[in-house]
C-alpha positions as CSV (number, residue, x, y, z in Angstrom):
1,M,-6.7,-12.1,-6.6
2,D,-4.5,-9.0,-6.2
3,A,-5.1,-5.3,-5.5
4,F,-3.0,-2.2,-6.0
5,G,-2.7,0.2,-3.1
6,L,-1.4,3.7,-3.8
7,T,-4.1,6.4,-3.2
8,E,-4.6,7.6,0.4
9,P,-7.5,9.5,2.1
10,D,-5.6,12.8,2.6
11,A,-3.3,12.6,-0.4
12,G,-5.2,10.9,-3.3
13,S,-2.7,10.0,-5.9
14,D,-0.2,12.7,-4.8
15,V,2.5,10.2,-3.8
16,A,4.7,12.9,-2.3
17,A,1.9,13.6,0.3
18,M,1.6,9.9,1.2
19,K,1.4,9.2,5.0
20,S,1.7,5.4,5.1
21,T,5.0,4.4,6.7
22,A,7.3,1.3,6.7
23,I,9.9,1.1,9.4
24,R,12.6,-1.6,9.2
25,D,12.7,-3.9,12.2
26,G,15.2,-6.7,11.7
27,D,14.1,-9.1,9.0
28,S,10.8,-7.3,8.5
29,Y,9.1,-3.9,8.1
30,I,6.2,-2.6,10.2
31,L,3.6,-0.9,8.0
32,N,1.1,1.7,9.2
33,G,-1.4,3.7,7.2
34,S,-4.5,3.5,5.0
35,K,-5.3,3.4,1.3
36,T,-8.6,4.3,-0.3
37,W,-10.4,3.7,-3.6
38,I,-8.7,0.4,-3.9
39,S,-10.3,-1.9,-6.5
40,L,-11.1,-5.4,-5.3
41,C,-9.8,-4.6,-1.8
42,D,-12.5,-6.7,-0.1
43,V,-11.7,-9.9,-2.1
44,A,-8.0,-9.6,-2.8
45,D,-5.6,-12.1,-1.2
46,H,-2.5,-9.9,-1.9
47,F,-1.9,-6.2,-2.0
48,L,0.8,-4.2,-3.8
49,M,1.3,-1.5,-1.1
50,F,3.4,1.6,-1.2
51,A,4.8,3.3,2.0
52,K,7.4,5.8,2.9
53,T,10.6,4.3,4.3
54,D,12.3,7.8,4.2
55,S,10.0,10.8,4.7
56,D,12.8,13.3,4.1
57,V,13.1,12.7,0.4
58,A,9.4,12.9,-0.7
59,H,8.6,10.4,-3.5
60,K,12.1,9.0,-3.6
61,G,11.6,7.5,-0.2
62,I,8.7,5.3,-1.2
63,T,9.0,1.6,-1.2
64,A,6.7,-1.1,-2.6
65,F,5.7,-4.2,-0.6
66,I,3.6,-7.3,-1.2
67,V,1.2,-7.5,1.8
68,E,-1.0,-10.6,2.3
69,R,-4.5,-10.3,3.6
70,S,-3.7,-12.9,6.3
71,Y,-1.2,-10.7,8.0
72,Q,-2.2,-9.5,11.4
73,G,-3.3,-5.8,11.3
74,V,-4.7,-5.8,7.7
75,E,-8.3,-4.7,7.5
76,T,-10.5,-3.9,4.5
77,K,-13.8,-2.1,4.1
78,A,-15.9,-1.8,0.9
79,I,-17.1,1.6,0.0
80,K,-20.9,1.5,-0.4
81,G,-23.3,4.1,-1.8
82,K,-20.9,5.7,-4.2
83,L,-22.3,8.4,-6.5
84,G,-20.8,6.9,-9.6
85,I,-19.4,3.6,-10.9
86,R,-21.6,1.6,-8.5
87,A,-20.7,-1.6,-10.3
88,G,-17.0,-1.1,-9.4
89,N,-15.8,-3.0,-6.3
90,T,-13.7,-0.4,-4.4
91,G,-12.8,0.2,-0.8
92,E,-10.3,1.0,1.9
93,V,-7.3,-0.9,3.3
94,F,-6.1,-0.2,6.8
95,L,-2.6,-1.2,8.0
96,T,-2.0,-1.3,11.7
97,D,1.4,-2.5,12.8
98,V,1.5,-5.0,9.9
99,R,4.7,-7.0,10.0
100,V,5.9,-7.6,6.4
101,P,9.0,-9.8,5.7
102,V,11.9,-8.0,4.0
103,A,11.5,-10.7,1.3
104,N,8.2,-9.1,0.4
105,R,9.8,-5.7,-0.5
106,L,9.9,-5.1,-4.2
107,G,13.3,-3.7,-5.2
108,E,15.4,-1.7,-2.8
109,E,14.2,0.9,-0.4
110,G,13.1,4.1,-2.2
111,E,12.6,2.3,-5.5
112,G,8.8,1.9,-5.1
113,L,7.9,4.1,-8.0
114,K,10.8,3.2,-10.2
115,S,10.0,1.4,-13.4
116,R,12.6,-1.2,-14.5
117,C,13.1,-2.3,-18.1
118,Q,15.6,-4.8,-19.3
119,H,17.0,-4.6,-22.9
């Protein structure tokens, strides 16, 4: 099962205000940050996570990564007692010094929000 991690506690879906970071370290990236209102976060095995690799260029510096639940530093917490949509399984994902291989980067750096179509 997979989950999609874009929204953040202080930014919501305003991707330019995203605070999660990914810093290149050799053959991997170190991810730090948190995501909230993530559907299926407490049962997913893989997460499509977005983080800034270049904070100076706002949304153009966002990169996408596949993060596995088994990686050290990945924690999840279900949100209980919601006012609405109680049947929906949502929660938070916390990334603390999570080492993600470069092979798990989707596209190039800064292409996290870019849609690709082939004709």
